[in-house]
C-alpha positions as CSV (number, residue, x, y, z in Angstrom):
1,X,-23.9,-40.7,-61.6
2,X,-22.1,-42.8,-64.5
3,X,-21.2,-46.4,-63.7
4,X,-17.5,-45.4,-63.9
5,X,-17.7,-42.7,-61.6
6,X,-19.7,-44.8,-58.7
7,X,-16.7,-47.7,-59.3
8,X,-14.1,-45.1,-59.0
9,X,-15.4,-43.4,-55.6
10,X,-16.3,-46.8,-54.2
11,X,-12.7,-48.4,-54.6
12,X,-11.1,-44.9,-53.4
13,X,-13.4,-45.4,-50.1
14,X,-13.2,-48.6,-49.9
15,X,-9.1,-48.7,-49.8
16,X,-9.2,-45.6,-47.2
17,X,-11.8,-47.1,-45.1
18,X,-10.0,-50.9,-45.1
19,X,-6.6,-49.9,-45.7
20,X,-6.3,-52.0,-48.5
21,X,-4.5,-52.5,-51.8
22,X,-5.8,-55.9,-52.3
23,X,-7.6,-55.9,-56.1
24,X,-10.1,-58.3,-55.3
25,X,-11.1,-56.5,-52.1
26,X,-11.2,-53.2,-54.7
27,X,-12.7,-55.3,-57.5
28,X,-15.9,-56.8,-55.2
29,X,-16.4,-52.8,-54.0
30,X,-16.4,-52.2,-57.5
31,X,-19.1,-54.7,-58.8
32,X,-21.1,-54.4,-55.6
33,X,-20.9,-50.1,-56.5
34,X,-23.1,-51.1,-60.0
35,X,-25.9,-53.1,-57.9
36,X,-27.7,-49.8,-56.9
37,X,-28.7,-48.7,-60.7
38,X,-30.0,-52.2,-61.5
39,X,-33.5,-50.3,-60.9
40,X,-33.0,-48.9,-64.6
41,X,-32.5,-50.8,-67.9
42,X,-30.5,-47.6,-69.0
43,X,-27.5,-48.2,-66.9
44,X,-24.7,-50.8,-67.7
45,X,-26.1,-53.3,-65.4
46,X,-29.4,-52.5,-66.2
47,X,-28.5,-53.6,-69.9
48,X,-26.6,-56.4,-68.6
49,X,-29.3,-58.0,-66.5
50,X,-32.4,-56.3,-68.4
51,X,-35.4,-58.9,-67.3
52,X,-34.6,-57.9,-63.5
53,X,-34.1,-54.2,-64.1
54,X,-37.1,-54.2,-66.2
55,X,-38.9,-55.8,-63.8
56,X,-37.8,-53.5,-61.2
57,X,-38.0,-50.3,-63.0
58,X,-42.2,-50.9,-64.0
59,X,-42.7,-51.2,-60.1
60,X,-40.1,-48.5,-58.1
61,X,-38.9,-45.5,-59.2
62,X,-35.4,-44.6,-60.0
63,X,-33.2,-44.3,-57.1
64,X,-35.8,-45.2,-54.6
65,X,-35.7,-49.2,-53.4
66,X,-32.3,-50.1,-54.4
67,X,-30.7,-47.0,-53.5
68,X,-32.0,-47.0,-49.7
69,X,-30.5,-48.0,-46.2
70,X,-33.0,-50.8,-46.6
71,X,-31.5,-52.5,-49.6
72,X,-28.0,-52.0,-47.8
73,X,-29.0,-53.6,-44.9
74,X,-29.9,-56.7,-47.0
75,X,-27.2,-57.2,-49.0
76,X,-25.0,-56.6,-45.8
77,X,-27.1,-59.7,-44.3
78,X,-26.8,-61.9,-47.5
79,X,-23.0,-61.3,-47.6
80,X,-22.8,-62.0,-43.6
81,X,-24.4,-65.5,-44.4
82,X,-22.4,-66.2,-47.7
83,X,-19.3,-65.6,-45.4
84,X,-20.4,-67.8,-43.2
85,X,-20.8,-70.7,-45.1
86,X,-18.0,-69.8,-47.4
87,X,-15.8,-68.1,-44.7
88,X,-13.7,-65.9,-47.7
89,X,-11.6,-63.0,-46.5
90,X,-13.1,-60.6,-43.9
91,X,-12.4,-57.7,-45.9
92,X,-13.9,-58.9,-49.2
93,X,-17.4,-59.6,-46.7
94,X,-17.1,-56.0,-45.7
95,X,-16.3,-54.5,-49.0
96,X,-19.5,-55.7,-50.7
97,X,-22.1,-53.5,-48.6
98,X,-19.4,-50.7,-48.1
99,X,-19.4,-50.4,-52.0
100,X,-22.9,-50.5,-52.3
101,X,-23.7,-48.0,-49.6
102,X,-21.0,-45.7,-51.2
103,X,-22.7,-46.2,-54.6
104,X,-25.8,-45.0,-52.9
105,X,-24.8,-42.2,-50.7
106,X,-22.7,-40.9,-53.9
107,X,-25.7,-40.0,-56.0
108,X,-26.9,-38.0,-52.9
109,X,-24.8,-35.1,-54.1
110,X,-26.9,-35.4,-57.6
111,X,-29.5,-32.7,-58.5
112,X,-31.9,-35.6,-58.2
113,X,-30.7,-37.1,-55.1
114,X,-31.9,-40.6,-53.8
115,X,-34.6,-42.0,-51.4
116,X,-32.1,-43.2,-48.8
117,X,-34.8,-44.4,-46.3
118,X,-37.3,-45.8,-48.3
119,X,-40.1,-46.9,-47.8
120,X,-40.2,-43.3,-46.7
121,X,-40.8,-41.3,-50.1
122,X,-38.3,-38.4,-49.1
123,X,-35.4,-37.6,-51.6
124,X,-32.1,-37.0,-49.9
125,X,-29.9,-34.6,-51.5
126,X,-26.8,-33.0,-50.3
127,X,-26.2,-29.4,-51.0
128,X,-28.8,-26.7,-50.5
129,X,-27.9,-24.8,-53.8
130,X,-29.0,-27.1,-56.8
131,X,-26.6,-25.3,-58.9
132,X,-23.8,-26.8,-57.2
133,X,-25.1,-30.5,-57.5
134,X,-23.7,-32.8,-60.0
135,X,-25.2,-33.5,-63.0
136,X,-24.8,-36.9,-64.5
137,X,-21.8,-36.7,-67.2
138,X,-21.6,-33.0,-66.3
139,X,-18.2,-31.3,-66.3
140,X,-18.4,-31.8,-62.1
141,X,-18.9,-35.1,-62.2
142,X,-15.5,-35.2,-64.1
143,X,-13.6,-33.5,-62.0
144,X,-15.3,-35.7,-59.2
145,X,-13.7,-38.7,-60.8
146,X,-10.1,-37.3,-61.5
147,X,-9.7,-36.3,-57.7
148,X,-11.1,-39.5,-56.6
149,X,-8.4,-41.2,-59.1
150,X,-5.6,-39.2,-57.7
151,X,-6.7,-40.2,-54.2
152,X,-7.3,-43.4,-54.8
153,X,-3.6,-44.2,-56.3
154,X,-2.4,-42.4,-52.9
155,X,-4.2,-44.6,-51.2
156,X,-2.7,-47.6,-53.1
157,X,0.9,-46.6,-52.7
158,X,0.1,-46.0,-49.2
159,X,-1.4,-49.4,-48.6
160,X,1.3,-51.2,-50.1
161,X,3.4,-50.4,-47.7
162,X,1.6,-51.4,-45.3
163,X,-1.2,-48.5,-44.6
164,X,-0.9,-44.8,-44.0
165,X,-0.2,-45.3,-39.9
166,X,2.5,-47.9,-40.8
167,X,4.1,-45.8,-43.2
168,X,4.6,-43.2,-40.9
169,X,5.5,-45.7,-38.3
170,X,8.1,-47.0,-40.5
171,X,9.1,-43.9,-42.0
172,X,9.5,-41.7,-38.5
173,X,10.9,-44.8,-36.6
174,X,7.9,-44.5,-34.0
175,X,6.8,-47.2,-32.1
176,X,3.5,-48.1,-30.1
177,X,4.6,-47.2,-26.4
178,X,2.7,-49.9,-25.0
179,X,3.8,-52.6,-27.3
180,X,7.7,-51.2,-26.1
181,X,6.6,-50.8,-22.6
182,X,5.7,-54.7,-22.4
183,X,8.7,-55.7,-24.3
184,X,11.3,-53.6,-22.2
185,X,10.1,-54.7,-19.0
186,X,9.8,-58.3,-20.0
187,X,12.6,-59.1,-22.4
188,X,15.4,-59.5,-20.1
189,X,13.5,-62.8,-18.2
190,X,10.8,-64.0,-20.7
191,X,9.8,-65.6,-23.6
192,X,8.2,-62.6,-25.8
193,X,6.1,-63.8,-28.5
194,X,4.4,-62.0,-31.1
195,X,1.3,-62.4,-33.2
196,X,1.8,-61.0,-36.8
197,X,0.0,-60.3,-39.9
198,X,1.9,-58.8,-42.8
199,X,4.2,-59.3,-45.8
200,X,7.8,-59.5,-47.0
201,X,8.5,-56.2,-48.1
202,X,10.8,-57.9,-51.0
203,X,8.3,-60.1,-52.8
204,X,5.5,-58.9,-51.0
205,X,4.6,-63.0,-49.8
206,X,2.1,-63.0,-47.1
207,X,3.5,-63.4,-43.2
208,X,1.1,-64.6,-40.6
209,X,1.9,-66.5,-37.3
210,X,3.3,-66.7,-34.0
211,X,6.7,-65.9,-33.8
212,X,9.5,-65.6,-31.1
213,X,11.2,-61.8,-30.5
214,X,14.8,-62.8,-30.7
215,X,15.8,-58.7,-30.3
216,X,14.9,-55.4,-31.2
217,X,16.9,-52.7,-33.9
218,X,14.6,-50.0,-34.6
219,X,11.6,-52.7,-35.0
220,X,11.0,-56.5,-33.5
221,X,13.2,-59.3,-34.7
222,X,11.5,-62.2,-35.1
223,X,11.8,-66.1,-35.8
224,X,10.0,-69.2,-35.9
225,X,13.4,-71.0,-36.1
226,X,13.5,-71.2,-40.1
227,X,13.5,-67.8,-41.4
228,X,14.0,-64.1,-39.2
229,X,11.8,-61.1,-40.1
230,X,12.8,-57.7,-39.0
231,X,9.8,-55.6,-38.4
232,X,9.5,-52.5,-40.3
233,X,12.8,-53.4,-42.6
234,X,12.1,-56.7,-44.3
235,X,8.5,-57.4,-43.2
236,X,5.7,-54.7,-43.2
237,X,2.6,-55.6,-40.6
238,X,-0.9,-54.6,-40.7
239,X,-1.2,-56.0,-37.0
240,X,1.5,-57.1,-34.2
241,X,0.5,-58.0,-31.1
242,X,3.0,-59.5,-28.0
243,X,2.3,-61.6,-25.5
244,X,4.6,-62.4,-22.5
245,X,5.5,-66.1,-22.5
246,X,6.8,-68.2,-19.4
247,X,9.7,-66.7,-17.4
248,X,13.5,-68.1,-18.5
249,X,16.8,-67.1,-17.9
250,X,17.8,-65.0,-21.3
251,X,21.6,-64.7,-21.6
252,X,24.2,-63.7,-24.1
253,X,27.7,-64.9,-24.8
254,X,30.2,-64.9,-27.2
255,X,31.7,-68.0,-29.0
256,X,35.5,-67.7,-30.6
257,X,36.6,-70.2,-32.8
258,X,40.3,-70.1,-33.9
259,X,40.6,-72.7,-36.3
260,X,38.5,-75.2,-34.1
261,X,35.9,-77.5,-34.7
262,X,32.6,-75.8,-34.8
263,X,30.3,-78.6,-33.2
264,X,32.8,-79.5,-30.2
265,X,32.0,-75.7,-28.7
266,X,28.3,-75.9,-29.7
267,X,27.8,-78.8,-28.0
268,X,28.5,-76.9,-24.8
269,X,25.6,-74.5,-25.0
270,X,22.7,-75.2,-22.9
271,X,19.3,-74.3,-23.5
272,X,17.3,-73.2,-26.3
273,X,19.9,-70.7,-28.4
274,X,20.3,-68.9,-31.3
275,X,23.4,-67.9,-33.1
276,X,24.3,-64.9,-35.0
277,X,27.8,-63.6,-36.5
278,X,30.0,-65.3,-39.5
279,X,32.9,-67.4,-39.5
280,X,34.9,-68.9,-42.1
281,X,34.8,-72.6,-42.3
282,X,37.6,-75.0,-44.1
283,X,35.3,-76.9,-46.3
284,X,32.7,-75.2,-47.5
285,X,31.8,-77.6,-50.5
286,X,31.4,-79.8,-48.0
287,X,28.0,-77.9,-46.3
288,X,24.5,-78.5,-47.8
289,X,23.3,-76.3,-50.2
290,X,20.9,-73.6,-48.6
291,X,18.1,-70.8,-49.9
292,X,20.1,-67.4,-49.7
293,X,16.9,-66.1,-49.8
294,X,16.2,-62.9,-47.7
295,X,15.6,-63.6,-44.1
296,X,17.2,-67.3,-44.1
297,X,18.9,-68.3,-41.2
298,X,22.0,-69.5,-42.5
299,X,23.6,-68.3,-45.7
300,X,27.2,-69.2,-47.3
301,X,29.2,-66.8,-49.5
302,X,32.6,-68.6,-50.5
303,X,34.2,-70.0,-47.3
304,X,32.3,-67.6,-45.2
305,X,29.0,-68.7,-43.6
306,X,26.8,-66.2,-41.9
307,X,24.2,-67.1,-39.2
308,X,21.0,-65.2,-38.2
309,X,19.3,-65.9,-35.3
310,X,19.8,-69.9,-36.2
311,X,18.9,-72.4,-33.9
312,X,21.7,-74.2,-32.5
313,X,20.8,-77.9,-34.0
314,X,20.4,-76.4,-37.3
315,X,23.6,-74.9,-36.9
316,X,25.3,-78.0,-35.9
317,X,23.7,-80.0,-39.1
318,X,25.1,-77.5,-41.3
319,X,28.5,-77.0,-39.8
320,X,29.0,-81.0,-39.3
321,X,33.1,-81.5,-39.7
322,X,34.2,-78.2,-40.2
323,X,36.5,-76.3,-38.9
324,X,36.2,-72.2,-38.4
325,X,37.5,-68.7,-37.5
326,X,35.6,-66.6,-36.4
327,X,33.3,-65.1,-33.4
328,X,29.6,-66.0,-33.3
329,X,27.1,-64.4,-30.5
330,X,24.9,-66.5,-28.6
331,X,21.2,-66.1,-27.1
332,X,20.5,-68.5,-24.5
333,X,17.0,-69.0,-23.0
334,X,17.3,-71.3,-20.0
């Protein structure tokens, strides 16, 4: 096969298997897909590393030792050792031997095949009809490359939205029944924590860590006390695990302000509490400047202050000496 075909097939397979659209992951898979052809000076990588390719070419047949499971295992071992020392992302570590193996396996569909079980001198060829096998640079190979590019684009689209499973879950409103059962059974009298890996839908910024689950509305609502994330809406997750915390009393109440000083009422709230809702304040110009990016716990628009599961201490600091009109919902953990 041509080097570009190996690159496309390996990138496609890696994207599908690892559910990744990360250019670094796909890039190393593409680079490793070229390595098996270092056994000939006529290949792209062979011409780049001519002394090495020439040495291998003089001692081993083309598509023998470098296209074998033995070579794949050696690449996997070296990658594992380097990963232990350098601790780079695990998907990158998997993509290196995966891209290498996919490249070797793809050549079994060519007329010559490969010695996949080297040092056993057995040529592995997929397809009993020689006429149906691929010829390097032939029309069949171009069709394989075109289909692979199409599948790669589809895979990148789904993976950029959190993966095929996550996309289907988000689109259809499906939830893991085990996770939902855990939440429904414990949310009324326990803190529920979520271990999350994912990214923000708005700017693709990574999100990782442990968050308190403060609600559920077609997806869990998470907070770390400084930002709020809505799973399936503002947050796309690749991994989400729930942990049931210590027993608490969870209550919800409302605070209504009728041109009253905000902090006077907020001081009456006991326990760990989070505020949601909007109030109109009398002196918005006296409030500290706040970030208005998506997910912020407190935003200001004119005289209206909107709270989104904002902890009471942060709200009191921002609303000091403010008089307000409106209603806030308070979720209290005691």
